[in-house]
BALOBA-1460 file (C-alpha; in Angstrom, 3 decimals):
// residues 332
<rec num="1" residu="x" x="101.126" y="116.513" z="70.648"/>
<rec num="2" residu="x" x="102.361" y="114.988" z="67.440"/>
<rec num="3" residu="x" x="101.725" y="111.291" z="67.285"/>
<rec num="4" residu="x" x="101.657" y="110.989" z="71.075"/>
<rec num="5" residu="x" x="98.666" y="111.442" z="73.373"/>
<rec num="6" residu="x" x="97.039" y="114.847" z="73.498"/>
<rec num="7" residu="x" x="97.249" y="116.470" z="76.923"/>
<rec num="8" residu="x" x="94.962" y="119.010" z="78.589"/>
<rec num="9" residu="x" x="95.853" y="120.772" z="81.843"/>
<rec num="10" residu="x" x="92.771" y="121.941" z="83.763"/>
<rec num="11" residu="x" x="93.183" y="124.734" z="86.329"/>
<rec num="12" residu="x" x="90.376" y="125.890" z="88.610"/>
<rec num="13" residu="x" x="90.220" y="129.413" z="90.001"/>
<rec num="14" residu="x" x="87.709" y="131.651" z="91.735"/>
<rec num="15" residu="x" x="88.561" y="134.895" z="89.976"/>
<rec num="16" residu="x" x="92.060" y="134.459" z="88.572"/>
<rec num="17" residu="x" x="93.892" y="136.459" z="91.223"/>
<rec num="18" residu="x" x="97.480" y="135.306" z="91.504"/>
<rec num="19" residu="x" x="97.151" y="132.694" z="88.742"/>
<rec num="20" residu="x" x="99.881" y="133.990" z="86.407"/>
<rec num="21" residu="x" x="102.802" y="132.156" z="88.113"/>
<rec num="22" residu="x" x="100.855" y="128.931" z="87.641"/>
<rec num="23" residu="x" x="100.160" y="129.601" z="83.957"/>
<rec num="24" residu="x" x="103.741" y="130.634" z="83.331"/>
<rec num="25" residu="x" x="105.205" y="127.545" z="85.001"/>
<rec num="26" residu="x" x="102.808" y="125.191" z="83.195"/>
<rec num="27" residu="x" x="103.816" y="126.726" z="79.876"/>
<rec num="28" residu="x" x="107.496" y="126.336" z="80.780"/>
<rec num="29" residu="x" x="106.886" y="122.686" z="81.654"/>
<rec num="30" residu="x" x="105.274" y="122.259" z="78.237"/>
<rec num="31" residu="x" x="108.365" y="123.689" z="76.556"/>
<rec num="32" residu="x" x="110.506" y="121.177" z="78.404"/>
<rec num="33" residu="x" x="108.175" y="118.444" z="77.166"/>
<rec num="34" residu="x" x="108.603" y="119.600" z="73.588"/>
<rec num="35" residu="x" x="104.993" y="120.408" z="72.686"/>
<rec num="36" residu="x" x="102.617" y="122.680" z="74.547"/>
<rec num="37" residu="x" x="99.574" y="120.979" z="76.083"/>
<rec num="38" residu="x" x="96.095" y="122.397" z="75.848"/>
<rec num="39" residu="x" x="95.344" y="124.438" z="78.981"/>
<rec num="40" residu="x" x="91.871" y="125.280" z="80.281"/>
<rec num="41" residu="x" x="91.149" y="127.757" z="83.078"/>
<rec num="42" residu="x" x="87.736" y="127.524" z="84.735"/>
<rec num="43" residu="x" x="86.709" y="130.582" z="86.750"/>
<rec num="44" residu="x" x="83.778" y="131.064" z="89.123"/>
<rec num="45" residu="x" x="83.176" y="134.620" z="87.947"/>
<rec num="46" residu="x" x="83.845" y="136.505" z="84.707"/>
<rec num="47" residu="x" x="86.953" y="138.662" z="84.700"/>
<rec num="48" residu="x" x="88.263" y="140.757" z="81.834"/>
<rec num="49" residu="x" x="91.723" y="140.724" z="83.385"/>
<rec num="50" residu="x" x="91.733" y="136.920" z="83.585"/>
<rec num="51" residu="x" x="90.380" y="136.617" z="80.051"/>
<rec num="52" residu="x" x="93.224" y="138.794" z="78.762"/>
<rec num="53" residu="x" x="95.732" y="136.764" z="80.758"/>
<rec num="54" residu="x" x="94.400" y="133.557" z="79.226"/>
<rec num="55" residu="x" x="94.805" y="135.059" z="75.759"/>
<rec num="56" residu="x" x="98.376" y="135.994" z="76.640"/>
<rec num="57" residu="x" x="99.188" y="132.403" z="77.552"/>
<rec num="58" residu="x" x="97.078" y="130.812" z="74.831"/>
<rec num="59" residu="x" x="94.739" y="129.030" z="77.257"/>
<rec num="60" residu="x" x="91.034" y="128.265" z="77.082"/>
<rec num="61" residu="x" x="88.971" y="130.550" z="79.308"/>
<rec num="62" residu="x" x="85.729" y="129.264" z="80.821"/>
<rec num="63" residu="x" x="83.287" y="130.672" z="83.374"/>
<rec num="64" residu="x" x="81.315" y="128.105" z="85.318"/>
<rec num="65" residu="x" x="80.341" y="128.683" z="88.942"/>
<rec num="66" residu="x" x="79.852" y="125.351" z="90.686"/>
<rec num="67" residu="x" x="81.541" y="123.010" z="93.145"/>
<rec num="68" residu="x" x="85.082" y="121.995" z="92.134"/>
<rec num="69" residu="x" x="83.872" y="118.496" z="91.214"/>
<rec num="70" residu="x" x="81.309" y="119.880" z="88.776"/>
<rec num="71" residu="x" x="83.761" y="122.418" z="87.375"/>
<rec num="72" residu="x" x="86.335" y="119.747" z="86.625"/>
<rec num="73" residu="x" x="83.771" y="117.447" z="85.019"/>
<rec num="74" residu="x" x="82.579" y="120.390" z="82.931"/>
<rec num="75" residu="x" x="86.111" y="121.206" z="81.766"/>
<rec num="76" residu="x" x="86.798" y="117.566" z="80.874"/>
<rec num="77" residu="x" x="83.625" y="117.480" z="78.760"/>
<rec num="78" residu="x" x="84.909" y="120.466" z="76.780"/>
<rec num="79" residu="x" x="88.121" y="118.775" z="75.664"/>
<rec num="80" residu="x" x="88.856" y="115.736" z="73.510"/>
<rec num="81" residu="x" x="92.381" y="115.214" z="74.830"/>
<rec num="82" residu="x" x="93.621" y="111.751" z="75.788"/>
<rec num="83" residu="x" x="95.222" y="112.683" z="79.104"/>
<rec num="84" residu="x" x="93.807" y="115.148" z="81.626"/>
<rec num="85" residu="x" x="96.113" y="116.835" z="84.140"/>
<rec num="86" residu="x" x="94.605" y="118.711" z="87.096"/>
<rec num="87" residu="x" x="96.187" y="121.459" z="89.183"/>
<rec num="88" residu="x" x="95.121" y="124.510" z="91.193"/>
<rec num="89" residu="x" x="95.637" y="128.204" z="90.552"/>
<rec num="90" residu="x" x="97.934" y="128.576" z="93.591"/>
<rec num="91" residu="x" x="100.325" y="125.929" z="92.295"/>
<rec num="92" residu="x" x="103.703" y="126.501" z="90.632"/>
<rec num="93" residu="x" x="105.226" y="123.538" z="88.775"/>
<rec num="94" residu="x" x="108.879" y="122.734" z="87.990"/>
<rec num="95" residu="x" x="110.150" y="122.376" z="84.423"/>
<rec num="96" residu="x" x="110.086" y="118.573" z="84.362"/>
<rec num="97" residu="x" x="106.608" y="118.290" z="85.896"/>
<rec num="98" residu="x" x="104.682" y="117.207" z="82.802"/>
<rec num="99" residu="x" x="107.484" y="114.985" z="81.551"/>
<rec num="100" residu="x" x="107.710" y="113.146" z="84.880"/>
<rec num="101" residu="x" x="103.933" y="112.635" z="85.015"/>
<rec num="102" residu="x" x="103.292" y="111.643" z="81.416"/>
<rec num="103" residu="x" x="106.074" y="109.074" z="81.037"/>
<rec num="104" residu="x" x="104.100" y="106.595" z="83.160"/>
<rec num="105" residu="x" x="101.189" y="106.582" z="80.716"/>
<rec num="106" residu="x" x="103.303" y="104.604" z="78.236"/>
<rec num="107" residu="x" x="101.981" y="101.654" z="80.216"/>
<rec num="108" residu="x" x="98.430" y="101.166" z="78.951"/>
<rec num="109" residu="x" x="97.264" y="99.865" z="82.334"/>
<rec num="110" residu="x" x="98.224" y="103.088" z="84.110"/>
<rec num="111" residu="x" x="95.149" y="105.271" z="84.530"/>
<rec num="112" residu="x" x="96.195" y="107.785" z="87.201"/>
<rec num="113" residu="x" x="99.515" y="109.455" z="87.967"/>
<rec num="114" residu="x" x="100.072" y="111.968" z="90.730"/>
<rec num="115" residu="x" x="102.777" y="113.487" z="92.869"/>
<rec num="116" residu="x" x="103.382" y="115.465" z="96.048"/>
<rec num="117" residu="x" x="102.651" y="119.100" z="96.779"/>
<rec num="118" residu="x" x="105.213" y="120.853" z="98.960"/>
<rec num="119" residu="x" x="105.632" y="124.193" z="100.711"/>
<rec num="120" residu="x" x="106.616" y="127.053" z="98.386"/>
<rec num="121" residu="x" x="110.001" y="128.644" z="99.219"/>
<rec num="122" residu="x" x="108.406" y="132.015" z="100.057"/>
<rec num="123" residu="x" x="105.818" y="130.686" z="102.526"/>
<rec num="124" residu="x" x="105.111" y="132.544" z="105.771"/>
<rec num="125" residu="x" x="105.754" y="130.846" z="109.124"/>
<rec num="126" residu="x" x="102.078" y="129.974" z="109.613"/>
<rec num="127" residu="x" x="101.853" y="128.594" z="106.073"/>
<rec num="128" residu="x" x="105.009" y="126.534" z="106.551"/>
<rec num="129" residu="x" x="103.667" y="125.087" z="109.792"/>
<rec num="130" residu="x" x="100.447" y="124.071" z="108.059"/>
<rec num="131" residu="x" x="102.514" y="122.131" z="105.528"/>
<rec num="132" residu="x" x="104.729" y="120.601" z="108.226"/>
<rec num="133" residu="x" x="101.660" y="119.210" z="110.009"/>
<rec num="134" residu="x" x="100.333" y="117.611" z="106.816"/>
<rec num="135" residu="x" x="103.783" y="116.218" z="106.045"/>
<rec num="136" residu="x" x="104.299" y="114.606" z="109.447"/>
<rec num="137" residu="x" x="103.148" y="111.076" z="110.200"/>
<rec num="138" residu="x" x="101.503" y="112.338" z="113.391"/>
<rec num="139" residu="x" x="99.438" y="114.853" z="111.435"/>
<rec num="140" residu="x" x="99.068" y="113.290" z="107.999"/>
<rec num="141" residu="x" x="99.214" y="109.555" z="108.785"/>
<rec num="142" residu="x" x="98.790" y="107.580" z="105.544"/>
<rec num="143" residu="x" x="98.300" y="110.752" z="103.506"/>
<rec num="144" residu="x" x="101.558" y="112.371" z="104.685"/>
<rec num="145" residu="x" x="103.172" y="111.101" z="101.474"/>
<rec num="146" residu="x" x="101.173" y="113.746" z="99.595"/>
<rec num="147" residu="x" x="103.308" y="116.441" z="101.186"/>
<rec num="148" residu="x" x="106.832" y="115.000" z="101.009"/>
<rec num="149" residu="x" x="109.172" y="113.925" z="98.231"/>
<rec num="150" residu="x" x="109.845" y="110.186" z="98.419"/>
<rec num="151" residu="x" x="112.790" y="108.438" z="96.789"/>
<rec num="152" residu="x" x="110.988" y="106.144" z="94.345"/>
<rec num="153" residu="x" x="107.671" y="105.982" z="92.470"/>
<rec num="154" residu="x" x="105.230" y="103.320" z="93.599"/>
<rec num="155" residu="x" x="101.885" y="101.830" z="92.687"/>
<rec num="156" residu="x" x="99.110" y="102.901" z="95.040"/>
<rec num="157" residu="x" x="96.779" y="100.311" z="96.546"/>
<rec num="158" residu="x" x="94.066" y="102.692" z="97.781"/>
<rec num="159" residu="x" x="94.451" y="105.987" z="95.921"/>
<rec num="160" residu="x" x="94.576" y="107.992" z="99.147"/>
<rec num="161" residu="x" x="97.984" y="109.433" z="98.211"/>
<rec num="162" residu="x" x="96.556" y="111.483" z="95.330"/>
<rec num="163" residu="x" x="95.369" y="115.074" z="95.482"/>
<rec num="164" residu="x" x="93.841" y="117.175" z="92.710"/>
<rec num="165" residu="x" x="96.349" y="119.997" z="92.795"/>
<rec num="166" residu="x" x="98.733" y="117.533" z="91.118"/>
<rec num="167" residu="x" x="97.107" y="114.572" z="89.376"/>
<rec num="168" residu="x" x="96.637" y="113.210" z="85.844"/>
<rec num="169" residu="x" x="93.997" y="110.778" z="84.563"/>
<rec num="170" residu="x" x="93.601" y="108.847" z="81.324"/>
<rec num="171" residu="x" x="90.495" y="110.327" z="79.711"/>
<rec num="172" residu="x" x="88.973" y="107.043" z="78.565"/>
<rec num="173" residu="x" x="89.200" y="105.630" z="82.085"/>
<rec num="174" residu="x" x="87.882" y="108.867" z="83.588"/>
<rec num="175" residu="x" x="84.774" y="108.490" z="81.445"/>
<rec num="176" residu="x" x="84.512" y="104.780" z="82.190"/>
<rec num="177" residu="x" x="84.547" y="105.500" z="85.921"/>
<rec num="178" residu="x" x="81.871" y="108.210" z="85.592"/>
<rec num="179" residu="x" x="84.051" y="111.221" z="86.369"/>
<rec num="180" residu="x" x="84.159" y="112.945" z="89.736"/>
<rec num="181" residu="x" x="81.167" y="112.428" z="92.062"/>
<rec num="182" residu="x" x="79.449" y="115.797" z="92.032"/>
<rec num="183" residu="x" x="77.968" y="115.392" z="95.511"/>
<rec num="184" residu="x" x="81.407" y="115.141" z="97.102"/>
<rec num="185" residu="x" x="84.031" y="117.789" z="97.834"/>
<rec num="186" residu="x" x="86.832" y="117.464" z="98.771"/>
<rec num="187" residu="x" x="88.090" y="113.852" z="98.453"/>
<rec num="188" residu="x" x="86.402" y="113.421" z="95.069"/>
<rec num="189" residu="x" x="89.752" y="112.397" z="93.585"/>
<rec num="190" residu="x" x="90.162" y="109.613" z="96.147"/>
<rec num="191" residu="x" x="86.662" y="108.330" z="95.403"/>
<rec num="192" residu="x" x="87.448" y="108.307" z="91.672"/>
<rec num="193" residu="x" x="90.809" y="106.604" z="92.260"/>
<rec num="194" residu="x" x="89.126" y="103.872" z="94.274"/>
<rec num="195" residu="x" x="86.610" y="103.214" z="91.484"/>
<rec num="196" residu="x" x="89.405" y="103.161" z="88.896"/>
<rec num="197" residu="x" x="91.502" y="100.792" z="91.010"/>
<rec num="198" residu="x" x="88.501" y="98.469" z="91.372"/>
<rec num="199" residu="x" x="88.326" y="98.299" z="87.580"/>
<rec num="200" residu="x" x="91.818" y="96.839" z="87.486"/>
<rec num="201" residu="x" x="93.884" y="99.855" z="86.414"/>
<rec num="202" residu="x" x="97.158" y="101.047" z="87.924"/>
<rec num="203" residu="x" x="97.568" y="104.178" z="90.040"/>
<rec num="204" residu="x" x="101.158" y="105.447" z="90.052"/>
<rec num="205" residu="x" x="102.602" y="107.921" z="92.528"/>
<rec num="206" residu="x" x="105.597" y="109.752" z="91.056"/>
<rec num="207" residu="x" x="107.509" y="111.774" z="93.689"/>
<rec num="208" residu="x" x="109.610" y="113.604" z="91.080"/>
<rec num="209" residu="x" x="106.447" y="115.209" z="89.699"/>
<rec num="210" residu="x" x="106.028" y="117.563" z="92.648"/>
<rec num="211" residu="x" x="104.441" y="121.022" z="92.711"/>
<rec num="212" residu="x" x="104.771" y="123.972" z="95.063"/>
<rec num="213" residu="x" x="101.365" y="124.583" z="96.620"/>
<rec num="214" residu="x" x="100.365" y="127.553" z="98.772"/>
<rec num="215" residu="x" x="99.163" y="126.514" z="102.251"/>
<rec num="216" residu="x" x="96.300" y="127.832" z="104.317"/>
<rec num="217" residu="x" x="97.958" y="129.282" z="107.406"/>
<rec num="218" residu="x" x="97.478" y="128.150" z="110.972"/>
<rec num="219" residu="x" x="95.193" y="128.318" z="112.820"/>
<rec num="220" residu="x" x="91.711" y="129.247" z="111.609"/>
<rec num="221" residu="x" x="92.108" y="128.724" z="107.856"/>
<rec num="222" residu="x" x="93.970" y="125.470" z="108.397"/>
<rec num="223" residu="x" x="91.262" y="124.249" z="110.793"/>
<rec num="224" residu="x" x="88.494" y="125.048" z="108.301"/>
<rec num="225" residu="x" x="90.303" y="123.145" z="105.557"/>
<rec num="226" residu="x" x="90.946" y="120.111" z="107.736"/>
<rec num="227" residu="x" x="87.355" y="120.130" z="109.045"/>
<rec num="228" residu="x" x="86.159" y="119.854" z="105.440"/>
<rec num="229" residu="x" x="88.668" y="117.063" z="104.777"/>
<rec num="230" residu="x" x="87.263" y="115.104" z="107.713"/>
<rec num="231" residu="x" x="83.666" y="115.719" z="106.682"/>
<rec num="232" residu="x" x="84.289" y="114.644" z="103.093"/>
<rec num="233" residu="x" x="86.368" y="111.631" z="104.103"/>
<rec num="234" residu="x" x="83.498" y="110.271" z="106.185"/>
<rec num="235" residu="x" x="81.019" y="110.880" z="103.363"/>
<rec num="236" residu="x" x="83.328" y="109.193" z="100.871"/>
<rec num="237" residu="x" x="83.630" y="106.125" z="103.067"/>
<rec num="238" residu="x" x="79.857" y="105.933" z="103.380"/>
<rec num="239" residu="x" x="79.423" y="106.258" z="99.625"/>
<rec num="240" residu="x" x="81.932" y="103.473" z="98.989"/>
<rec num="241" residu="x" x="80.825" y="101.326" z="101.899"/>
<rec num="242" residu="x" x="84.493" y="101.030" z="102.894"/>
<rec num="243" residu="x" x="85.678" y="102.035" z="106.366"/>
<rec num="244" residu="x" x="89.294" y="102.285" z="107.517"/>
<rec num="245" residu="x" x="89.834" y="102.347" z="111.320"/>
<rec num="246" residu="x" x="92.675" y="104.874" z="110.957"/>
<rec num="247" residu="x" x="90.269" y="107.565" z="109.773"/>
<rec num="248" residu="x" x="88.244" y="107.272" z="112.993"/>
<rec num="249" residu="x" x="91.152" y="108.063" z="115.331"/>
<rec num="250" residu="x" x="90.800" y="111.888" z="115.351"/>
<rec num="251" residu="x" x="87.065" y="111.541" z="116.072"/>
<rec num="252" residu="x" x="87.790" y="109.121" z="118.919"/>
<rec num="253" residu="x" x="90.316" y="111.686" z="120.174"/>
<rec num="254" residu="x" x="87.646" y="114.398" z="120.241"/>
<rec num="255" residu="x" x="85.016" y="112.188" z="121.865"/>
<rec num="256" residu="x" x="87.515" y="110.857" z="124.393"/>
<rec num="257" residu="x" x="88.747" y="114.346" z="125.207"/>
<rec num="258" residu="x" x="85.259" y="115.546" z="126.140"/>
<rec num="259" residu="x" x="83.734" y="112.361" z="127.561"/>
<rec num="260" residu="x" x="86.892" y="111.461" z="129.444"/>
<rec num="261" residu="x" x="87.051" y="114.870" z="131.117"/>
<rec num="262" residu="x" x="83.469" y="114.517" z="132.375"/>
<rec num="263" residu="x" x="83.760" y="110.877" z="133.443"/>
<rec num="264" residu="x" x="87.082" y="111.397" z="135.208"/>
<rec num="265" residu="x" x="85.355" y="113.720" z="137.656"/>
<rec num="266" residu="x" x="83.268" y="110.866" z="138.980"/>
<rec num="267" residu="x" x="85.289" y="107.697" z="138.269"/>
<rec num="268" residu="x" x="88.869" y="107.541" z="139.607"/>
<rec num="269" residu="x" x="90.086" y="104.797" z="137.249"/>
<rec num="270" residu="x" x="88.818" y="106.769" z="134.260"/>
<rec num="271" residu="x" x="90.719" y="109.775" z="135.577"/>
<rec num="272" residu="x" x="93.950" y="107.781" z="135.600"/>
<rec num="273" residu="x" x="93.391" y="106.433" z="132.076"/>
<rec num="274" residu="x" x="92.349" y="109.867" z="130.811"/>
<rec num="275" residu="x" x="95.445" y="111.608" z="132.212"/>
<rec num="276" residu="x" x="97.707" y="108.847" z="130.893"/>
<rec num="277" residu="x" x="96.217" y="109.093" z="127.399"/>
<rec num="278" residu="x" x="96.473" y="112.889" z="127.469"/>
<rec num="279" residu="x" x="100.096" y="112.651" z="128.554"/>
<rec num="280" residu="x" x="100.922" y="110.244" z="125.720"/>
<rec num="281" residu="x" x="99.243" y="112.519" z="123.167"/>
<rec num="282" residu="x" x="101.101" y="115.554" z="124.513"/>
<rec num="283" residu="x" x="104.442" y="113.752" z="124.305"/>
<rec num="284" residu="x" x="103.717" y="112.642" z="120.739"/>
<rec num="285" residu="x" x="102.777" y="116.198" z="119.758"/>
<rec num="286" residu="x" x="105.946" y="117.525" z="121.391"/>
<rec num="287" residu="x" x="108.111" y="114.923" z="119.676"/>
<rec num="288" residu="x" x="106.548" y="115.601" z="116.263"/>
<rec num="289" residu="x" x="106.920" y="119.365" z="116.744"/>
<rec num="290" residu="x" x="110.594" y="118.992" z="117.617"/>
<rec num="291" residu="x" x="111.186" y="116.563" z="114.738"/>
<rec num="292" residu="x" x="109.604" y="118.783" z="112.080"/>
<rec num="293" residu="x" x="111.321" y="121.914" z="113.401"/>
<rec num="294" residu="x" x="114.721" y="120.219" z="113.263"/>
<rec num="295" residu="x" x="114.066" y="118.511" z="109.930"/>
<rec num="296" residu="x" x="113.267" y="121.823" z="108.237"/>
<rec num="297" residu="x" x="115.761" y="123.883" z="110.294"/>
<rec num="298" residu="x" x="112.878" y="126.110" z="111.338"/>
<rec num="299" residu="x" x="113.065" y="126.550" z="115.153"/>
<rec num="300" residu="x" x="110.269" y="129.135" z="115.311"/>
<rec num="301" residu="x" x="107.895" y="126.530" z="113.901"/>
<rec num="302" residu="x" x="107.967" y="124.522" z="117.139"/>
<rec num="303" residu="x" x="105.896" y="127.094" z="119.014"/>
<rec num="304" residu="x" x="103.098" y="126.906" z="116.444"/>
<rec num="305" residu="x" x="103.314" y="123.205" z="115.682"/>
<rec num="306" residu="x" x="102.641" y="122.048" z="119.244"/>
<rec num="307" residu="x" x="99.183" y="123.711" z="119.523"/>
<rec num="308" residu="x" x="98.740" y="123.256" z="115.770"/>
<rec num="309" residu="x" x="98.636" y="119.464" z="116.033"/>
<rec num="310" residu="x" x="95.831" y="119.690" z="118.585"/>
<rec num="311" residu="x" x="93.827" y="122.059" z="116.361"/>
<rec num="312" residu="x" x="94.503" y="119.812" z="113.343"/>
<rec num="313" residu="x" x="93.267" y="116.619" z="114.983"/>
<rec num="314" residu="x" x="90.291" y="118.272" z="116.669"/>
<rec num="315" residu="x" x="89.134" y="119.952" z="113.449"/>
<rec num="316" residu="x" x="89.444" y="116.744" z="111.412"/>
<rec num="317" residu="x" x="87.707" y="114.717" z="114.109"/>
<rec num="318" residu="x" x="84.769" y="117.103" z="114.345"/>
<rec num="319" residu="x" x="84.435" y="117.216" z="110.560"/>
<rec num="320" residu="x" x="84.517" y="113.434" z="110.350"/>
<rec num="321" residu="x" x="81.769" y="113.124" z="112.971"/>
<rec num="322" residu="x" x="79.604" y="115.546" z="111.032"/>
<rec num="323" residu="x" x="80.313" y="113.638" z="107.815"/>
<rec num="324" residu="x" x="79.100" y="110.385" z="109.344"/>
<rec num="325" residu="x" x="75.632" y="111.896" z="109.699"/>
<rec num="326" residu="x" x="75.512" y="114.458" z="106.875"/>
<rec num="327" residu="x" x="73.218" y="113.949" z="103.917"/>
<rec num="328" residu="x" x="75.129" y="112.453" z="101.020"/>
<rec num="329" residu="x" x="73.380" y="114.787" z="98.591"/>
<rec num="330" residu="x" x="75.178" y="117.747" z="100.112"/>
<rec num="331" residu="x" x="78.182" y="119.004" z="98.178"/>
<rec num="332" residu="x" x="79.996" y="120.485" z="101.176"/>
């Protein structure tokens, strides 16, 4: 890229289906930047159609079947670019995406820059509701910022705001930190960000650098995704030896839901506490469902959001419990 840093965009895919809007938008963002970045597509399986598509867009085509962490490390090894930008094949980026990300790297202490991923305009109702749950404080808590556009960029203290469908890393720091942990997926980006932060570098969250990201619809696909988030979050905390009480709340919800129901049969005071806690949770779920439906002018969403919050918290809580006891050598 002239005298500036060389940039590589790495896109993971299973077989390349539906990837062309992503490739097209990344190329358009490169035009807005002034010079096209290197682009590498890493597929699980060989595909002549995908290979031809990569030729059409002038991108590197690789086949490497592995966990996403290993695939990304593999793709990074194959490039000598200074800045590595990660996104997914179901992402579409706006024209200013690369420009808004890369401007922060003028500061030599900045090692990671990322931004939010929001619901695509053509999402179905179940997909929209999945995104609304992530975006809400009741559903997303500290990570809700990943799914909403804030007013100003900020420096992250923990790295939990970042997600690999929209994140850039300085290559030298990526190597210094050892790359992504290959025994962890998902949450490997948050592990890496924590290590980088511990080394004294800056992590910048840039809300202007958003992407449109396809959601997994309620209820089953969303629950599977969130279960894996919970499992990986617990494993990540064990690997780092750092535990945040907030992450335990969904698991306490699940345990309390089951244990409280049994104990309330035999102990009257437990019954009162259990019903009170259940009432509070129900009111919070109702309030959040109403708020998100009104905020997005999507009244039909209310009827899915109310049960959706319960499924969301239960799935995450169960995954987190499993992650507390899972072998750390497992990749999923």
